[in-house]
N, C-alpha and C positions, 0 to 999 in steps of 0.2 A: 412699760407702764406709761400711761398718758400723763400729761401735766396736771390735768384736773384731779386724777387719782392721787398724785403726789401732793398736791395742795391740800386735798381732803385729809390724807394721812398725816401731813404736817400739822394741820389744825387739830386733828384728833390727839396727836401727841402733846401738843401745847395744852389743850384742855385737860387731858388726863394728868399732866404734870401739875397744873395749877390746882386741880381738885385734890390731888394726892398730897400736896404740900401745905394745903390750908389747914390751920389749926383750929381747934374748937374755941368758940367765943367764951370769954371769961367775964364774970360780973365783978370786975374790980373798978375802983374809981380811978380818976386821973392821977398820975404821979406814981403809980405802983408799977414801975418797970423793972422787973426782975429778969435781966438778961435781954437779949435781942431776939424776939420770936419771929421776926420777918426774914431771918437768914435763910431758912428753908424755902420760903416762897421766892426770894430773889435768886437763889441758886437754881430752883426749878424753872423759873422763867428764862434764865440765861441759857440753860441747857435746851429748853424748848425752842428758843430763837435760833440757837446754833444748829440744832437738828433740822429746823425748817430751812435754814440757809443752805445747809449741806444737801438736802433733798432737792432744792430748787436749782442748785448750781450744777448738778450732774446731768440735767436734761438740756440738750441742745437740739432744737428742731432741725430737721433736714428738709430743705425745700428744693423742689425741682420744677422745671417748666415742662408741662405735658401738652401735646397737641389736642385740639378740640375739633371734632368733626360734626357736621349736621347729620340728619337722618338719611341723607342721600350719599354720605361718604365723602362729601367735599370738605376740604380743610378750611376752617373759618378763623383760625387763630390758635393761640395757646393761653394757658392759664397757669398760675403758680399753685402748686399743691405742696403743703407742708405735712410732715409726718409727726 
């Protein structure tokens, strides 16, 4: 899996977590705090960040030097190619 795919999937997981833990808006005035409603959002964000960090940490690019030839078959140098 490429790094761009992993970044996309990590972002998708974070977005899904945030959307699934968001609670419905309530038409209450200030000072009516019955419990802490942000706990689910905080936990969801923390899990999303940890999942993104785990997905990003397992990818380690492998880079090698490969020879470069012109159209006549003459060696003209090398370049770095990363997988």
